[in-house]
C-alpha positions in Angstrom: 0.1 -0.1 0.0 1.5 3.6 -0.8 0.3 7.0 -0.5 1.4 10.0 -2.5 1.3 13.7 -1.5 3.0 17.1 -2.3 4.5 17.2 1.0 5.1 14.6 3.8 5.6 15.7 7.3 6.6 13.4 9.8 5.7 14.2 13.3 2.3 15.3 14.6 3.7 17.6 17.8 3.1 21.3 17.6 5.9 21.7 15.0 4.5 19.1 12.5 0.8 20.2 12.9 1.8 23.6 12.2 4.0 23.0 9.4 1.1 21.2 7.9 -1.7 23.7 8.8 0.5 26.3 7.6 1.1 24.6 4.3 -2.6 24.5 3.4 -3.3 28.0 4.2 -0.5 29.1 2.3 -1.4 27.3 -1.0 -4.9 25.1 -0.8 -3.7 23.3 -4.3 -1.0 21.3 -2.2 -1.5 18.2 -0.8 -0.3 17.1 2.7 0.4 13.7 4.6 1.1 13.9 8.2 2.4 10.6 9.9 2.6 10.5 13.7 0.9 8.3 16.5 -2.3 10.0 17.6 -1.2 8.9 21.4 2.0 10.6 21.2 4.1 8.5 23.7 6.9 10.4 25.4 6.4 13.5 23.1 7.2 17.1 24.5 4.2 18.7 23.1 1.4 17.0 25.2 3.5 17.4 28.3 4.6 21.0 27.6 3.4 23.8 30.2 2.7 25.8 27.2 3.9 29.1 28.4 4.5 31.9 25.8 7.7 32.5 27.4 9.5 34.9 25.6 11.4 36.6 28.7 10.5 34.0 31.2 13.4 31.7 29.4 15.9 34.5 29.1 19.1 33.8 30.9 22.2 35.9 31.4 24.4 33.5 30.1 22.1 33.2 26.7 22.3 36.8 26.0 26.2 37.1 26.2 26.5 35.5 22.8 25.2 36.0 19.0 23.3 32.6 18.8 21.6 33.1 22.3 20.5 36.6 21.1 18.9 35.1 17.8 17.0 32.4 19.7 15.5 34.9 21.8 14.8 37.0 18.7 12.8 34.3 17.5 10.9 33.9 20.7 10.0 37.8 20.7 8.8 37.3 17.0 6.9 34.3 18.0 5.0 36.3 20.6 4.1 38.8 18.0 2.6 36.2 16.0 0.3 34.1 18.2 -2.8 36.6 17.9 -3.0 36.2 14.5 -2.0 32.7 14.3 -5.0 31.7 16.8 -7.4 33.8 14.9 -6.4 32.0 11.5 -6.5 28.4 13.3 -9.8 29.4 15.2 -11.4 30.7 12.2 -12.5 27.0 11.1 -13.5 25.6 14.3 -16.7 25.6 16.5 -16.5 27.6 19.6 -15.6 24.8 22.0 -12.8 24.0 19.9 -11.2 27.2 19.8 -7.7 28.0 21.5 -7.5 30.8 23.7 -4.3 32.6 24.9 -4.4 33.5 28.7 -2.2 36.5 28.9 -0.1 37.5 32.0 2.9 36.0 33.6 4.0 36.6 37.0 7.9 36.1 37.4 9.0 35.9 41.0 12.3 36.1 42.6 13.4 34.4 45.7 16.4 33.0 47.7 16.1 29.4 47.0 18.1 28.9 44.3 21.0 31.0 45.0 22.3 34.2 43.3 21.9 32.6 39.6 18.4 33.7 40.0 19.5 37.1 40.8 21.1 37.1 37.6 18.8 35.7 35.4 15.9 38.1 36.8 17.7 41.1 36.2 18.6 39.8 32.5 14.9 39.5 32.3 14.5 43.3 33.3 16.9 44.3 31.0 15.6 42.8 28.3 12.4 44.1 28.7 13.4 47.2 28.7 15.3 46.5 25.5 12.5 45.5 23.4 10.3 48.1 25.2 8.0 45.5 26.5 5.5 46.1 28.9 6.1 45.1 32.6 5.5 46.3 36.1 7.4 45.4 39.2 4.7 44.3 41.7 4.9 43.2 45.4 5.1 39.3 46.0 2.0 39.8 48.1 0.0 41.3 45.4 0.4 37.8 43.1 -2.7 36.0 43.0 -2.2 32.5 44.3 1.1 32.9 45.7 1.2 31.8 49.2 4.7 30.1 50.2 6.4 28.9 53.0 8.0 32.1 54.7 11.3 30.9 54.5 11.1 30.3 50.7 9.3 33.5 50.0 9.7 35.7 46.8 11.6 38.8 47.5 10.6 40.5 44.0 7.9 40.0 41.4 7.4 41.0 37.8 4.2 40.9 35.7 4.5 40.6 32.1 1.1 41.5 30.5 1.6 39.7 27.2 3.3 36.6 28.0 0.9 33.9 29.3 -0.4 30.5 28.7 -2.2 28.3 26.0 -3.5 24.9 26.4 -1.0 22.2 24.7 -4.1 19.9 24.6 -6.3 22.3 23.2 -3.7 23.4 20.8 -2.9 19.8 19.3 -6.8 19.1 19.2 -7.4 22.1 17.4 -5.0 21.8 14.6 -5.9 18.0 14.3 -9.3 19.0 13.7 -8.6 21.7 11.1 -6.5 18.7 9.2 -8.9 16.3 9.7 -11.7 18.4 8.2 -9.4 19.3 5.2 -9.6 17.3 2.4 -6.4 18.0 1.2 -4.8 16.4 4.3 -4.2 12.6 5.0 -3.6 11.9 8.6 -1.5 8.4 9.3 -1.7 7.1 12.9 1.5 5.8 12.9 5.5 6.1 12.5 8.1 6.2 10.3 10.6 3.6 10.0 12.9 5.2 7.6 13.6 7.8 5.0 13.5 6.8 1.5 16.8 8.4 0.0 18.4 7.8 -3.6 21.0 9.5 -5.3 20.8 12.8 -3.2 16.9 12.9 -3.2 14.4 12.1 -0.3 11.1 10.7 -2.1 9.3 10.1 1.3 9.3 7.6 3.6 8.7 3.7 4.6 6.5 3.7 7.8 6.4 0.8 10.3 3.3 -0.6 9.1 4.9 -1.2 5.7 3.1 1.7 4.1 5.2 4.0 1.4 4.4 7.4 1.5 6.1 9.1 -1.6 6.4 13.1 -1.5 8.1 15.9 -3.3 9.0 17.2 -0.2 9.5 15.8 3.3 9.6 17.6 6.4 11.3 15.5 9.5 9.3 17.1 12.7 9.5 14.3 15.2 10.9 15.7 17.9 13.8 13.9 19.6 12.8 10.5 17.7 14.4 12.4 14.2 17.7 10.8 15.2 16.5 7.5 14.6 15.3 8.5 11.2 18.7 10.3 10.4 20.9 7.3 11.5 19.5 5.2 8.9 21.6 7.6 6.4 25.1 7.9 8.4 26.8 10.6 5.8 23.9 12.9 6.2 23.5 12.2 10.0 27.3 13.2 10.8 26.8 16.4 9.3 23.9 17.6 11.7 24.8 17.8 15.6 22.9 14.8 17.1 19.9 15.1 18.8 19.5 14.0 22.2 16.7 14.4 24.9 15.9 16.6 28.1 13.5 14.5 29.7 11.1 16.8 31.7 8.4 15.9 34.2 5.3 17.6 35.1 2.6 17.2 37.1 -1.2 18.1 36.9 -3.1 18.0 40.1 -6.7 19.6 41.2 -5.7 22.0 44.1 -8.2 22.2 47.3 -9.4 25.6 46.0 -9.2 27.7 43.0 -6.8 30.7 43.2 -4.2 30.6 40.5 -5.3 32.8 37.5 -2.0 33.3 35.7 1.3 31.6 35.3 3.6 31.8 38.1 7.3 31.0 37.7 10.9 31.6 38.6 13.8 32.3 36.3 15.6 29.5 35.0 18.0 28.0 37.3 19.6 25.0 38.8 20.8 23.9 35.3 16.7 23.3 34.2 14.0 25.5 33.6 12.3 27.6 36.2 9.8 26.4 38.6 6.2 27.2 37.0 2.5 26.6 37.7 0.4 27.0 34.9 -3.7 26.8 35.6 -5.4 24.4 33.1 -8.8 24.0 32.0 -11.0 21.7 34.6 -10.0 23.5 37.5 -6.6 21.7 37.2 -2.9 23.1 37.6 0.1 22.1 35.8 3.1 22.1 37.8 6.8 22.2 36.3 9.2 20.8 35.1 12.3 19.0 35.7 14.9 19.1 33.0 17.6 16.4 32.8 19.7 15.6 29.8 19.9 12.1 28.4 21.1 10.4 25.3 18.0 8.5 24.4 14.4 9.3 25.2 12.8 8.2 28.7 8.9 7.5 28.6 8.6 7.2 32.6 8.5 9.6 35.2 11.0 9.3 38.1 10.0 9.4 41.7 12.3 11.9 43.0 11.4 14.1 40.2 8.0 14.1 41.3 8.7 14.5 45.1 11.0 17.5 43.9 8.3 19.3 42.0 5.4 19.0 44.6 7.8 20.1 47.5 8.8 23.1 45.5 5.6 23.9 44.8 4.5 24.0 48.3 7.3 25.8 49.5 7.8 28.4 46.9 4.5 28.9 45.4 1.7 27.5 47.2 1.7 26.0 50.8 -1.8 24.3 50.2 -1.1 22.4 47.4 0.0 19.7 49.9 -3.8 19.0 49.9 -4.2 18.9 45.9 -5.5 15.9 44.4 -3.0 14.2 41.9 -4.5 13.8 38.6 -1.5 12.7 35.9 2.3 12.9 35.8 3.4 13.6 32.4 6.9 13.1 31.0 7.9 14.6 27.7 11.1 14.3 25.8 12.3 17.8 24.6 14.8 17.6 21.5 18.0 18.9 22.0 20.9 19.2 19.8 24.2 18.2 20.8 25.2 22.1 21.0 21.8 22.9 22.1 20.7 25.1 19.4 17.8 24.7 17.1 17.9 22.4 13.7 15.9 24.2 11.6 15.5 24.1 7.7 16.6 22.8 4.8 18.7 19.9 4.4 21.5 18.9 1.7 19.4 16.0 0.5 16.8 17.6 -2.2 13.2 17.4 -0.7 14.2 17.1 2.7 14.1 19.5 5.6 13.8 19.4 9.3 12.3 21.2 12.4 13.8 19.8 16.0 16.1 20.8 18.5 14.1 23.2 19.8 14.5 22.2 23.5 11.8 23.9 25.8 10.7 26.4 22.8 9.3 24.4 20.5 5.4 25.1 20.9 6.0 28.7 21.4 8.1 29.1 18.6 5.7 27.2 16.2 3.8 30.2 14.6 7.2 31.1 13.5 8.6 27.8 12.8 5.6 26.2 11.1 5.0 28.6 8.6 9.0 28.9 8.1 9.1 25.0 7.1 5.9 25.2 5.0 7.8 27.8 3.0 10.8 25.5 2.3 8.7 22.9 1.6 6.9 24.6 -1.3 10.3 26.0 -2.4 8.9 29.7 -1.6 12.2 30.6 0.2 15.4 29.0 2.0 14.4 29.2 5.9 18.1 28.9 6.8 19.0 32.8 6.7 16.7 33.2 9.5 16.8 30.3 11.2 19.6 27.6 12.5 20.5 25.5 9.6 20.9 21.9 10.6 23.9 20.7 8.8 26.6 22.7 10.5 29.7 22.8 13.1 28.7 22.8 16.6 27.9 26.4 17.9 30.0 27.5 21.0 28.1 29.2 23.6 31.4 29.7 25.4 34.4 31.8 24.7 36.7 29.2 26.5 36.9 26.6 28.8 37.3 28.5 32.0 33.9 30.4 31.3 32.4 27.2 30.8 33.7 25.8 34.1 32.5 28.4 36.0 29.0 28.5 34.3 28.8 24.4 35.4 29.8 25.3 38.8 27.2 28.0 39.1 24.7 25.7 37.9 25.8 22.8 40.7 25.9 25.5 43.4 22.4 26.6 42.3 21.0 22.9 42.2 22.5 22.2 45.8 21.0 25.2 47.5 17.7 24.4 45.7 17.9 20.8 47.0 18.7 22.1 50.5 22.4 20.4 50.5 24.0 23.2 51.8 24.2 23.7 55.4 25.1 26.7 57.7 28.4 25.2 59.1 31.2 28.0 58.6 33.1 27.5 55.1 31.1 24.7 53.9 29.7 26.5 50.9 33.0 27.6 49.9 34.2 24.1 50.3 31.4 22.5 48.2 32.0 25.1 45.4 35.6 23.7 45.5 34.4 20.3 45.4 32.2 21.3 42.4 35.1 23.2 40.3 37.2 20.0 40.9 34.2 18.0 39.4 33.5 20.2 36.5 36.8 20.7 35.5 37.5 17.0 35.3 34.8 16.7 33.0 35.7 19.4 30.8 39.9 18.0 31.3 38.6 15.0 29.9 37.1 16.4 26.8 40.2 17.1 24.3 39.1 18.2 20.9 39.3 21.7 20.5 35.6 22.7 21.2 34.0 23.7 24.3 30.9 21.6 24.8 27.4 23.4 26.5 27.0 22.7 30.4 23.9 21.3 30.1 25.3 18.2 28.1 28.5 17.4 30.2 27.0 18.1 33.9 24.8 15.3 34.0 27.6 12.9 33.6 28.3 13.4 37.2 25.3 11.4 38.0 27.0 8.2 36.7 28.2 6.1 39.5 31.7 5.3 38.8 34.9 7.2 37.6 35.2 4.7 34.8 31.9 5.0 33.6 31.9 8.9 34.0 35.2 9.0 32.0 33.7 6.5 29.4 30.6 8.8 29.0 32.6 11.7 28.2 34.5 10.2 25.8 31.4 8.9 23.9 30.4 12.5 24.0 33.6 14.3 22.7 33.3 11.1 20.0 30.1 12.8 18.6 31.5 16.2 18.9 34.7 15.1 16.9 32.8 13.1 14.2 30.6 16.4 13.6 33.6 18.8 13.1 35.3 16.1 10.8 32.4 15.9 8.7 32.6 19.9 8.1 36.1 19.8 7.3 37.9 19.7 10.5 
């Protein structure tokens, strides 16, 4: 059995669905086939908090280098596009399926995770001022639903009116409904097994069911699972920063009383995303999220992550959440490129493009990336000049190894503060910092090639139990970078 269309999109998360919707919206004569498992096991989009976090995701370190500033610029553009994007999406939906953007985000600064939180909070304010974005400093006591433990209370708070939230479940359902109602779209509940590439051209894909889908252009947008399809073509795969996964755990709960009306979050810290609560439909509250980098996807929550989330939410946001009713634990595999920057644009294989590696920003950036991929697929323009071209040398986020080591130590100290590992004994924080510095330096000293990898990739190696296993993992990561650099001429 086979299926033929103008455009094949592999992946039915926020990016894949958005690319399909944008393709049909821009050219109704195009036919589109979209392939993805309807249940989306382990996918990032269904587990996302779906905050439109343009400034909430800003970090001081990210704004220090050009690639980080470019990524932030894409987030700024996405926030501008969301109203028009939702208006276009909702125009063909019945009222009960329309998606709303609920504006308003409160960012709080407390002392739980150490000085890095102060730095990132200041960077958020600086970026808001630089962009002329409306915001307001508010008293933490005036933030609706913020009732933390006195020992972990917020010292400062910021309100950003245009940032906010949507429902990821409603967004995915709305995009699916528009595509299901479109006679020019074929939706296949399944997964691609391999890309069909012959003599430098992609002609489609073979599915796990054995069905073949042919198309003039194929868009690879299957999140962290893109890597398995790329691995079927080693010469192409080695030119693209390898995709790994940031496993995020979140909780859905039903609070004892309804008093959370807006997003409340901290800045990013402790080598991950900030703690946040997001109101959801049905009087539910989303508590998120952990962020742990792994070389392969995971599909089950870890008890310690769930315990940390509910403990931090009670201590730092609302003490009454201890009485909340548990609804569901969510696990999402966020796609992360080896150098931690997006992979978006056409590939050197004719008829093939890619959208992945967006880390925590894929859903928020979908109004930008979806139309860009649609344009690339129909040959309207090359999106690589505006986004992060997939076939590239690894992007360096640090000027030198010492800068990376300092950043890694700061993140580990932040995590230690947040997990209450630092006692009050005289000199202990200093000794802990020195221990962390030795640990991080050992990891980077084991990395012998002329490239400084992102801290998010190396720091988790410390969780490997034995010294020999740690050294082996560092060498495994080093080999991935070495092969990528060699593929681009050394």
